[in-house]
N, C-alpha and C positions, 0 to 999 in steps of 0.2 A: 576209254570213255572220257578221260581227262583231256586227251588230245582233241577229241571231237568238240568238247565243250569250249576249249581254248580257241580252236579254229572258229567255232561259231561266234564266240565273243569278239574275236579280232575282226572277223568279217562283218559282224553287225556294227561294230564301232566304225569300221571303214564305210559301211553302207550309210550310216548316219552322217558321216562327214562329207559325203558326196550326194547331196540331195538332188532329186530329179524334178523336173517341171514338165508336166504333160504338155505337148504342143497342141494347143487347141485355141479356138477363137472365142471361147466363152467369156462370160463376165468375170470380173476379178474375184468375186465371191466364189464362183464355180471353180476358178483356177486355184484359189487357195484351198478349197476342199479337195480338189484333184491332187494338189501337191501333198496334202496330208495323207490322202489315201495311198498314193504311190510310195511315199517315204515310210509310212507305217507298214505297208506291205513288204518293203525291203527288209525292215527289221523283223517282221513276223516270219518271213521266209526262213531265216536262220533258226528260229524256234521250231518251226514246222519240220525242218530237216533234222534238227537234234532229236525231236520226239517221233520222227518218222511218220508224220501225218501227211500222207501223199495228197489227199483231197485239198487240204489247206495250202499245200505248196502249189498246186495247180491254180487255185483261186488267187493266191498272191501273185503268181506269174501273170495271170490275165490282167490284173490291175497294174502291175509294173510295166507290161507291154505298152500301155497307153502313154507312158512317159518316155519311151525309148526314142532317141533320135541320134543323128550322127555325133552330137557332142557328148553323149554318154553311153553309146552302145558297147564300147569296150569295157567300161566299168560294169555295166549290167551283165555282160557276157561272163566276166570274171566272177561276179557274185553268183550267177547261175551255175557256173562250174563248181564253185566252192560248196554250194548248198545242194548239188545234185538235182537241180531243177531243169530236167531235160527239155521240157516244152519251151521254157524261157530261153534256154541255150540255143535251141533250134530256131526260135524267133530271131534272136540276135544274129545267128549265122545267116539267116535269110536276108537280114538287113545288110550284113557285111558283104554278101556275094554280089551285090549290085555295085560295089566299089572296087576300084583297081588296087593292086598291092601298094602302089605309091600313096593312094588316098588313105588306105588303112594305116600305114605307118605314120601318116601325118595327123591322124585323129588325136583329139585330147585323150590322155590317159595311156596311150600306147607305151610311152617310155616307162611307165610305172608297172607294166606287166613283167612277169618273170621271163627268162629266156625260153623256158619250156612253153609258156603261154604264147609267146611270140612265134615259136616254131609251129605250134598248133594252128595259129592264124594263117601261116604261109601255106598250109595244106588245104585251106578252105577254097 
């Protein structure tokens, strides 16, 4: 349980240090609200995983999906794996499958992935 809590805390602090911005063409107020929703959902995803609240994890995943783009897909994929958010992980994999291996390795955050995570990506 301590390991799970520590993993959750570490990933949540990582999630907050990598804020996402939904790619939309709405007004700045809507974008700011969208940023808040996505970033809050990233933090809440860790709590939902820790307390095994699957419905909340799915809701957070749907909100986070709105902010996923090429610049953050690897970060979100890693968070999704950490918090066992299968729907979000599958969404990220779907985004990654349209890219070539060379494009994936040049994405932001690739170098921060573990060797195991990089190996998983090669099998996509």
